[in-house]
N, C-alpha and C positions, 0 to 999 in steps of 0.2 A: 522573702525571696532568698534564694541561695545564689551565690555568685560563683559561677563555674569558670574555669580557665577556658576561654574561648579559643584563642590562638595567640600567636606572637612570633617574633623573629627568633630564630635559633640563636642561642647565646654564643657569642664568639669568645671562646675562652682560650687564651694562649698561655699555657703553663708547660714547664718542662717536666716530663714524666720519666722517671727512671724505669727502664723496662723490667729490671729485676723486681721492682716493687709492684709491678702490674701482674706478676705471676700469682696464681691462686688467690685472686682478689676476693673471692667470697667463699673460700674453703676453710674449714676448721683446721687449726694446727694440731699438733700432737697433744696439747693440753686441753683441747676441746674449745679453744677460743676462736672467734671469728676474725679473720684477717681482712680488713677493709682499708686499703691504702688511703691515707688522709687526702692526698692530692686528688684521687679519683672521686672520693666522697664530696669534697668541697666543690669540684667541678659540677657534679650532679646536682648539688643543692643550688648552685648559682644558676644553672640552666633552668631548673624548675621554677625558681623565683622570677627569672627573666622571660619565661614562656608564658606571657600574660597578655590580656587584651589591650588594645590601644583605643584611642578616642575616635578612630575613624570607623569606617563601615566594615572593617575586618580585613586583615592582610591575607594575601594569597599564601597558602601553605603548599610547599613542595614536598615531593616524595622524600628528599633528603632530610627535611625537617622531621617527618614522621619517623624515619629510621633513627635519627639522632635522639628523638624523644623515647624511642623504644629502648635504646641503650641506657638512657637515664633512668627509665622505669625499672630496668633490671638492676642497675647499680643501687637504687634506693629501696626497691620493694623486697628484694631477696634478703638483705641483712635485716630489714624491719620485720619480715615474716619470721625469720629465725629467732630474733630477739623476743618477738611477741609470743612465739611458741614456748620459749624458755620461761618467759614471765608467767604465762597462764598454765604451764604444765599440762595437766589433763583437763583443766577448766575451760579450754577453748571449745570443747564440745558443748553444744547447747540443746541437744536432743532431749535432755531431761530438765531443761530450765523450768523452774516453777511458774505456774500461772499466777496472775495477779488478780485476785478475786474482786469483782466489782459488779455493779448493776448497770453498766454502760450499755446503751442501745444505739443503733444507727441514728435514730431521731435526735438523741443528745448531740451527737457530733455534727449533724446537719444544722442544728440551731446555732451551735458555736461557729461553724464555718460561715453561715449566712450573716451572723453578727460581724464577723471579721471582714468579710468582703463588702457587706453593705455599708458598714461604718467608714471603710476606706473610700468608697465611691462618694458617699454623702459629704465627707470632710473635704475631699478633693474638689467637689463642685462648689462648696461654700467658700473655699480659699482660692478660687480661680483668679481673683484680683491680684494675687501674688505673681501670677504667671503659671503656665502649665507645669514646668519642671518643679518649681518650688512647691506648688500645691500638691503635686504627686509625692514629693519627698515628705512633707508634713503629714499628709494623709496616710502614707505608709507607716509612719511611726505611730500615729494615733491608732491605726488598725492593729498593729503589732502589740501595743500596750493593752488594748482591749482583749485581744486574743489571749495574752498571758493571764490576765485577770479572770476572764471567763473560764478558761481551761483549768486553772488552779481551783477556782470555786467549784466547778463541776467535779473535778477529781476528789475534792474534800467531801462532796456529797455522795459520791457513788462508789469509791473504793472502800473495801471492807476495812482496811487498815489505815485509811487516810492518805493524805498526799505524800508524806515522808516515807512511811514504811510500805504503803500500798503501791503508789505510783512510782516511788523511788526518787522523789525530788529532795535529795539530801546529799550531804558530803561526808559520809562516814569514813571513807578511805580516800582522802583527796590526793595523796601522793601516788598511790597505785593507779587511781582512775586517770590522773593527769598523764602519767607515763604511758598508759595504754592509749590515751588519745593521741599523744605525740607519735608513737609507733604506728598507730593506725593511719595517721596522716601521711607518713612517709611510705606506707604501703598502698594506700588508696589514691592519694592525690596524683602521683605519677601515672597511674593506670587511667584515671579519669581524664587527665590532661591528654594522654596519648589517644584515647578514644575520641575526645573532642577534636583534636587536631586531625585525626583520620577522617572524621566527618567533614571538616572544613576542606580537606584536600579533595575529597570526593565531590563535595557540593560547595564550590567557592562562593565568595561574596555574601556570606551570611552575616546578619547584623549581630553586634555584640550586645551584652546586657545594657539596657538604657541607663541604669544607675552608674555603671562603670564609665559611661560616656559623660554623664553629668558631673561626676566627682572631679573630672578634669576641667570641665567648663565653668563650674560654679565658683563664687567667691568663698573665702575661707570659712565663714560661718556655716554655709550650706554644705561645704565639704565635710565639716565635723558632724553635721546632722546625718549625712549619708553614711559616713563611717560608723556612727553609733547605730544606725538602723541595720546596716549590713553585718557588723561584727558583734554587736551585743543583742539588740532587740530581736532580729530575725532568728538567730540560733535558739534563743530562749523560747520564743513563741512557737517556732516550727517543731522543735524537739518535744516540747510539752504536748503539742497537739498531735503530731504524727506518730511519734513513738509512745509518749505517755498515755494518750487516749486511744487513737486508732489502733495501734499495734496491740495494746493491752486488750481492747475489745475483741479483736480478731483472735487473740490467744485463747479466748474462752471457747472457741469453736474449731480451732485447728492447731497443728503442731508449730513449733517455733519458726522453722524455715518458710513454710507457706505463708505465715503471718508476716514475716519479714519481706517476702517477695511482693505480696499484695500491697503492703504499706509503701514499699519502695516505688512500685509502679505509680501509685497515686501521687506520691511525692514528686516524681519526675514529671507527671502530666500537669501538675500545678504550674510548672515553669515552661509552658508551651510558648510563651512570648520570646523565648530564646531557643530557637529550633535545634541548634547544635548541642545544647546542654541537656535536652530531655533524657536521652538514653544514658549519657554519662552520669547524670544526677540520679538515675535509677540505680546505677551501680554504686554510687556514693551512698545512696539511701540504704543499700544492703549492708554496707560497712557500719553505718549508724545504727541500724536495727540489730546487727550482731552485737555491737558494743552494749546495747541496752539489755539484750537477753543474757549476755555473758556476765554482766555485773549486777543486773537487777536494779541499776540506778541510772538516772538521767545525766549525771555529771559528765561521764565519758563522752556520750554523743554530743552534748552541748559544747564541751571544750573542743572536740574534733571539728564540729561545725564552725565554731568561732575561729579556729586556726585556719581552716580552709578558706573562709570568707576574708579573714584578715590578710592573708597572703595575697589574695586576688586584688583587694582594695589597695594594698601597699604597692603592688606591681603596677596597677593602673595609675596611681599617683606619680610613681617614679617615671613611668613612660611619658606622662603628660609634662612633667618637669624637664624631662630630657628632650 
C-alpha cells in the first residue's frame, strides 16, 4: 500500500519574517542562483510534515487550510522544479526513452498479482487468532515479500537483459538517483497533499488509511512492523511490480507518457480503500513513472516512494504521541 497524506491541522508556525527577505522569494538573482529565504522554506517544510493524518476518522478541512497548503505547495514545488530542471538539463524529456525489451504479457502480471493478493488473504485468515489488526499487518508483510520475490523472478525470466540492466533494478548512480528522488518528493508531495486536502474539504469525514490508525494504537513491536511494511516493503514491492513490470510491459505497445498514465491509474485504483487518496496517488504515480522512464532505473521511484511513506508514518506517530 502507499500511505497518502489524508489531512491534518494546518501547522501553526510563529516566526518573525523580515519583509525584505520575502521579496523575490523564488526569483533567480543576477548570478542565476535561486533565492529562497530560509525562514520561508523551513516554514513550508514544517507545514508539510505536520499536515498529516491523525488516528481519528479524519479532521474537518477548512477552506483556509486548503489555501494555506496551496501556498506551501508553491513554496516547495517551484524551487524543486527549478532545481530538478537544472539537474536533468535536457534529460527531463522522456519522449525518446528507450523501451525495455521483454516477453512480458498481461497473463504474467495477473498471475503475480493473484499470488500477491491471494497470499495476503490466506495468511490473514490463518493468523486471525492474533486479532484482526495484527493478522492484517503480518499478512501484508508476507504478501509484499512474496510480491518482491515473484516479480524479481519473473523479471529475470522475461527481460532481455535481465533484472539489473533490463528492468533497471540496480544502483549504478546512487547519488544522482537519490537527489532526484528528494527533489521529486518536494515537487510531488505538496501537490498530492493539496489535492487530498481539497477532496477532504469537499467531502468531509472520510476515513484515513487503516495502517496509519493502527500504527498509533498498536504496541511498539507492531508499530515497527507497520513502519517496515509501509516504508521498506511496500515501496520495493509496488515499484518493482507497477513500474518494473506493468509500465515496462505497456511500453512495448505505447509511448512513455501513455504508459505512465495507464500505470498510474491502476496504481491509484489499487488504493480504493482510502477514497481521498485514489486521485492523489494517481498523480503521485505519474511522478514515480516519470522517474523510472527518466533514469531507466527503479532506484529513484523506490526512494521517492520510501520518503513519501516515511514522512506520512512519522507524522502519524508524532500526532499520536502528541
